ROKE-637633 format. One record per residue (C-alpha): residue number from 0; residue in three letters; chain; x, y, z. Coordinates in steps of 0.1 Angstrom, whole numbers, plus 2048, in hexadecimal, padded with zeros to 3 digits. Layout:
<pts>
<NUM; ala; A; <X; Y; Z>>,
...
</pts>
This chain:
<pts>
<0; met; A; <637; 9C2; BA5>>,
<1; lys; A; <632; 9DD; B8B>>,
<2; leu; A; <60F; 9E2; B97>>,
<3; phe; A; <61C; 9E6; BBB>>,
<4; phe; A; <634; A01; BB0>>,
<5; asn; A; <619; A13; B9C>>,
<6; val; A; <601; A13; BBB>>,
<7; leu; A; <61E; A1F; BD1>>,
<8; ala; A; <625; A3B; BB8>>,
<9; val; A; <601; A47; BB9>>,
<10; ile; A; <601; A46; BDF>>,
<11; leu; A; <621; A5B; BE1>>,
<12; phe; A; <613; A73; BC8>>,
<13; leu; A; <5F3; A78; BDC>>,
<14; leu; A; <607; A7D; BFC>>,
<15; asp; A; <61C; A97; BEB>>,
<16; his; A; <5FF; AA8; BD9>>,
<17; ser; A; <5E4; AA1; BF3>>,
<18; val; A; <5C0; AAB; BF0>>,
<19; ser; A; <5B3; AAF; C13>>,
<20; gly; A; <592; A9F; C1C>>,
<21; val; A; <574; AB4; C14>>,
<22; gly; A; <565; AC4; C32>>,
<23; ser; A; <545; AD8; C35>>,
<24; asp; A; <536; AF3; C4B>>,
<25; glu; A; <512; AFC; C4E>>,
<26; val; A; <509; B20; C54>>,
<27; ser; A; <4E6; B30; C57>>,
<28; val; A; <4E2; B54; C4F>>,
<29; met; A; <4C3; B6B; C50>>,
<30; glu; A; <4B9; B7C; C30>>,
<31; gly; A; <4CA; B9E; C2D>>,
<32; asp; A; <4E8; B94; C44>>,
<33; ser; A; <50C; B91; C39>>,
<34; val; A; <521; B71; C3C>>,
<35; thr; A; <546; B6C; C38>>,
<36; leu; A; <553; B49; C2F>>,
<37; his; A; <576; B45; C3D>>,
<38; thr; A; <592; B33; C2B>>,
<39; gly; A; <5A7; B30; C4A>>,
<40; val; A; <5C7; B38; C38>>,
<41; gln; A; <5DE; B55; C30>>,
<42; thr; A; <5E3; B56; C0A>>,
<43; arg; A; <607; B50; BFE>>,
<44; gln; A; <617; B56; BDC>>,
<45; gln; A; <611; B33; BCF>>,
<46; glu; A; <5ED; B2F; BDA>>,
<47; val; A; <5CD; B33; BC5>>,
<48; ile; A; <5AC; B35; BD6>>,
<49; lys; A; <58B; B2F; BC4>>,
<50; trp; A; <567; B32; BD0>>,
<51; tyr; A; <54A; B20; BBF>>,
<52; phe; A; <525; B23; BC4>>,
<53; lys; A; <512; B05; BB7>>,
<54; asp; A; <52F; AFC; BA1>>,
<55; thr; A; <532; B1F; B92>>,
<56; arg; A; <552; B32; B9A>>,
<57; ile; A; <549; B53; BAC>>,
<58; ala; A; <56B; B5E; BB9>>,
<59; gln; A; <590; B58; BB5>>,
<60; ile; A; <5B0; B66; BC3>>,
<61; ser; A; <5D5; B5D; BBD>>,
<62; gly; A; <5EF; B60; BD8>>,
<63; asp; A; <602; B7B; BC5>>,
<64; leu; A; <5E1; B8D; BBE>>,
<65; ser; A; <5E7; B8B; B99>>,
<66; glu; A; <5C4; B7C; B93>>,
<67; ile; A; <5A7; B88; BA8>>,
<68; cys; A; <582; B86; B9D>>,
<69; thr; A; <560; B85; BAD>>,
<70; asp; A; <53E; B7E; B9D>>,
<71; val; A; <53B; B8E; B7B>>,
<72; gln; A; <561; B91; B78>>,
<73; cys; A; <564; B6B; B7B>>,
<74; asn; A; <547; B64; B64>>,
<75; lys; A; <53F; B7E; B4B>>,
<76; gly; A; <51A; B83; B46>>,
<77; thr; A; <512; B73; B67>>,
<78; glu; A; <509; B8C; B83>>,
<79; arg; A; <4FD; B73; B9C>>,
<80; phe; A; <506; B87; BBB>>,
<81; arg; A; <506; BAA; BAC>>,
<82; asp; A; <524; BBA; BBF>>,
<83; arg; A; <51B; BA8; BDF>>,
<84; leu; A; <53B; B94; BE1>>,
<85; lys; A; <55A; BA0; BF4>>,
<86; leu; A; <57B; B8C; BF2>>,
<87; asp; A; <595; B91; C0E>>,
<88; his; A; <5B7; B95; BFC>>,
<89; gln; A; <5CA; B88; C1B>>,
<90; thr; A; <5B7; B68; C22>>,
<91; gly; A; <5A1; B63; C03>>,
<92; ser; A; <582; B62; C1A>>,
<93; leu; A; <561; B69; C09>>,
<94; thr; A; <546; B81; C16>>,
<95; ile; A; <523; B81; C08>>,
<96; thr; A; <510; BA1; C11>>,
<97; asn; A; <4EA; BA7; C12>>,
<98; ile; A; <4E4; B82; C0E>>,
<99; thr; A; <4C4; B76; BFE>>,
<100; asn; A; <4B1; B55; BFD>>,
<101; thr; A; <4BF; B4E; BDA>>,
<102; asp; A; <4E2; B4E; BE9>>,
<103; ala; A; <4DB; B2F; BFD>>,
<104; gly; A; <4EE; B10; BF2>>,
<105; glu; A; <510; B00; BF0>>,
<106; tyr; A; <530; B15; BEF>>,
<107; thr; A; <550; B03; BE7>>,
<108; leu; A; <573; B10; BF0>>,
<109; asn; A; <591; B02; BDD>>,
<110; ile; A; <5B4; B0B; BE7>>,
<111; phe; A; <5D0; B01; BCF>>,
<112; ser; A; <5F5; B02; BD8>>,
<113; asn; A; <615; AF1; BCC>>,
<114; ser; A; <614; AD7; BE8>>,
<115; ser; A; <5EF; AD0; BED>>,
<116; asn; A; <5CC; AD8; BE3>>,
<117; ser; A; <5AF; ADB; BFB>>,
<118; glu; A; <589; ADE; BF9>>,
<119; lys; A; <56F; AE9; C11>>,
<120; ile; A; <549; AEC; C0E>>,
<121; phe; A; <532; B06; C1F>>,
<122; ile; A; <50D; AFF; C20>>,
<123; val; A; <4FC; B21; C23>>,
<124; ser; A; <4D7; B23; C2C>>,
<125; val; A; <4C4; B43; C2C>>,
<126; thr; A; <4A6; B48; C42>>,
<127; gly; A; <48F; B62; C51>>,
<128; val; A; <488; B86; C48>>,
<129; ser; A; <49F; BA2; C40>>,
<130; ala; A; <4BA; BA6; C5A>>,
<131; asp; A; <4B8; BCC; C56>>,
<132; glu; A; <49E; BCB; C72>>,
<133; arg; A; <48F; BEB; C7F>>,
<134; asp; A; <489; BED; CA4>>,
<135; lys; A; <477; C09; CB6>>,
<136; ala; A; <477; C14; CDA>>,
<137; lys; A; <469; C31; CED>>,
<138; glu; A; <482; C47; CFF>>,
<139; gly; A; <489; C39; D21>>,
<140; glu; A; <47E; C15; D19>>,
<141; ser; A; <495; BF7; D16>>,
<142; val; A; <499; BE5; CF5>>,
<143; thr; A; <4AA; BC3; CEE>>,
<144; leu; A; <4BB; BBB; CCD>>,
<145; asp; A; <4B7; B96; CCA>>,
<146; ser; A; <4D5; B81; CBE>>,
<147; ala; A; <4CF; B72; C9C>>,
<148; phe; A; <4E8; B56; CA1>>,
<149; ile; A; <4EE; B37; CB7>>,
<150; lys; A; <50E; B3F; CC9>>,
<151; leu; A; <527; B23; CCC>>,
<152; ser; A; <541; B20; CE8>>,
<153; asn; A; <55E; B2D; CD4>>,
<154; asp; A; <54C; B48; CC0>>,
<155; leu; A; <555; B6C; CC3>>,
<156; met; A; <538; B84; CC4>>,
<157; met; A; <539; BAA; CC2>>,
<158; trp; A; <51F; BC6; CC1>>,
<159; tyr; A; <525; BE7; CAF>>,
<160; phe; A; <511; C08; CB0>>,
<161; asn; A; <518; C1D; C91>>,
<162; asp; A; <538; C09; C8C>>,
<163; ile; A; <544; C0F; CB0>>,
<164; arg; A; <549; BF0; CC5>>,
<165; ile; A; <532; BF0; CE3>>,
<166; ala; A; <532; BCC; CEF>>,
<167; glu; A; <547; BAC; CEB>>,
<168; ile; A; <547; B89; CF8>>,
<169; thr; A; <560; B6D; CF0>>,
<170; gly; A; <557; B48; CEF>>,
<171; asp; A; <566; B40; D10>>,
<172; gln; A; <55A; B61; D20>>,
<173; ser; A; <57D; B69; D29>>,
<174; lys; A; <578; B8B; D19>>,
<175; ile; A; <556; B9B; D1D>>,
<176; cys; A; <550; BC1; D1A>>,
<177; thr; A; <532; BD7; D18>>,
<178; asp; A; <532; BFD; D15>>,
<179; val; A; <54B; C0B; D2D>>,
<180; gln; A; <564; BEF; D26>>,
<181; cys; A; <55F; BF2; D00>>,
<182; asn; A; <553; C15; CFD>>,
<183; glu; A; <542; C2E; D15>>,
<184; arg; A; <526; C37; CFC>>,
<185; phe; A; <50A; C28; D11>>,
<186; arg; A; <516; C2C; D35>>,
<187; asp; A; <50B; C0C; D45>>,
<188; arg; A; <4EB; C09; D31>>,
<189; leu; A; <4F5; BE9; D1F>>,
<190; lys; A; <4ED; BC5; D29>>,
<191; leu; A; <4FC; BA8; D15>>,
<192; asp; A; <4ED; B85; D18>>,
<193; his; A; <50B; B6E; D1B>>,
<194; gln; A; <4F8; B50; D0F>>,
<195; thr; A; <4E6; B5E; CF0>>,
<196; gly; A; <4FB; B7D; CE9>>,
<197; ser; A; <4DB; B93; CE8>>,
<198; leu; A; <4E0; BB8; CF1>>,
<199; thr; A; <4C9; BCC; D07>>,
<200; ile; A; <4CA; BF2; D08>>,
<201; thr; A; <4BA; C02; D27>>,
<202; his; A; <4AD; C25; D2C>>,
<203; thr; A; <4AE; C2C; D06>>,
<204; arg; A; <4B4; C4F; CF9>>,
<205; asn; A; <4AF; C60; CD8>>,
<206; thr; A; <4D5; C5F; CD3>>,
<207; asp; A; <4D4; C39; CD4>>,
<208; ser; A; <4C3; C39; CB2>>,
<209; gly; A; <4D8; C2A; C96>>,
<210; glu; A; <4E6; C0A; C88>>,
<211; tyr; A; <4F0; BED; C9F>>,
<212; lys; A; <505; BD1; C90>>,
<213; gln; A; <50A; BAE; C9F>>,
<214; leu; A; <528; B9B; C93>>,
<215; ile; A; <52F; B76; C9C>>,
<216; ser; A; <54E; B65; C90>>,
<217; ser; A; <55A; B41; C91>>,
<218; ser; A; <578; B30; C81>>,
<219; ser; A; <564; B28; C62>>,
<220; phe; A; <54D; B45; C5C>>,
<221; ser; A; <541; B67; C69>>,
<222; arg; A; <51E; B76; C68>>,
<223; val; A; <510; B99; C6C>>,
<224; lys; A; <4ED; BA4; C75>>,
<225; arg; A; <4E2; BC9; C75>>,
<226; phe; A; <4C7; BDA; C89>>,
<227; asn; A; <4BA; BFE; C84>>,
<228; leu; A; <4AE; C0B; CA5>>,
<229; thr; A; <497; C2A; CA7>>,
<230; val; A; <491; C39; CC9>>,
<231; ile; A; <471; C4D; CC9>>,
<232; asp; A; <46B; C6B; CDE>>,
<233; ser; A; <454; C61; CFA>>,
<234; gly; A; <444; C83; CFB>>,
<235; leu; A; <44B; CA0; D13>>,
<236; ser; A; <46B; CA0; D27>>,
<237; ser; A; <46A; C9D; D4D>>,
<238; gly; A; <472; CC2; D4F>>,
<239; ala; A; <456; CCB; D39>>,
<240; val; A; <43E; CB5; D4C>>,
<241; ala; A; <449; CC5; D6D>>,
<242; gly; A; <443; CE8; D5E>>,
<243; ile; A; <420; CDE; D53>>,
<244; val; A; <418; CD0; D75>>,
<245; val; A; <424; CF1; D86>>,
<246; val; A; <40F; D06; D6E>>,
<247; val; A; <3F0; CF0; D74>>,
<248; leu; A; <3F5; CF2; D9A>>,
<249; leu; A; <3F8; D18; D98>>,
<250; phe; A; <3D9; D19; D83>>,
<251; val; A; <3C6; D04; D9C>>,
<252; ala; A; <3D2; D19; DB9>>,
<253; val; A; <3C7; D39; DA8>>,
<254; ala; A; <3A6; D2A; D9F>>,
<255; val; A; <3A1; D1F; DC3>>,
<256; ala; A; <3AB; D42; DD0>>,
<257; val; A; <393; D53; DB8>>,
<258; gly; A; <377; D3B; DC2>>,
<259; val; A; <37D; D41; DE7>>,
<260; phe; A; <37E; D67; DE1>>,
<261; tyr; A; <35E; D66; DCD>>,
<262; tyr; A; <34D; D50; DE7>>,
<263; arg; A; <356; D67; E04>>,
<264; his; A; <34D; D86; DF1>>,
<265; arg; A; <32B; D76; DE9>>,
<266; glu; A; <325; D6C; E0D>>,
<267; ser; A; <32E; D8F; E19>>,
<268; his; A; <317; D9F; E00>>,
<269; thr; A; <2FB; D88; E0A>>,
<270; ala; A; <300; D8F; E2F>>,
<271; val; A; <2FE; DB5; E28>>,
<272; ser; A; <2DE; DB2; E14>>,
<273; gln; A; <2CE; D9C; E30>>,
<274; ser; A; <2D7; DB7; E4A>>,
<275; glu; A; <2C8; DD3; E36>>,
<276; asn; A; <2A8; DBF; E33>>,
<277; asp; A; <2A6; DB8; E58>>,
<278; his; A; <2A8; DDE; E60>>,
<279; met; A; <28B; DE6; E49>>,
</pts>
């Protein structure tokens, strides 16, 4: 009977101070991208949020903001991420910027409160080349900025040009906008692939050069990829080409006129010479 009550006491304790089942999310990021790992909570006074990378604490925040640390502040002498961590003070979500291959691995989120503790694991893999990709296009051509991510049904995807939103698509496609709906910067020169999220810019101009940023966000994490587009001058403008054509045509016309005049003058001179010879 005593054993029964002891077991019952343990069960009641666990129910009152429950530790939720450990869940995990896998996220793939290209080297150079940024990734945000979401806590899914709003911090309250009694909560403490801790982040670990391979069992090493890399970030911590308390609900009343009395204790906040990232990277070297959490572990003196350890500069694993070198100022590449950002901690959201409202949610405790963790952002890793300019991610490298050595950042791949297991990230553990622990949330402690008076009533319960929870743990979640993020498996981050880093692939590919630097996300700060440079694309080039000749003025007047079309260029497609390929999506770096596999878009799921409930994901939100947005495109920015120099931090101005130019395209957006929600998971259920109930809200899709490009250019004029989001911003009139491109005037109907944007095409958004609703399946992949890739963005095409038609009839490019020199003023389209700059940084393009793709953001995709889900309930568990957000990822950012950047593109640097350079639009190269295709050469002479249409006005300049037209001017050159006119000059060439005028030159040809003058040359033809001179040639005709010279030919007629020569024919006339030959005829006069022949007439003089006939009279002699």
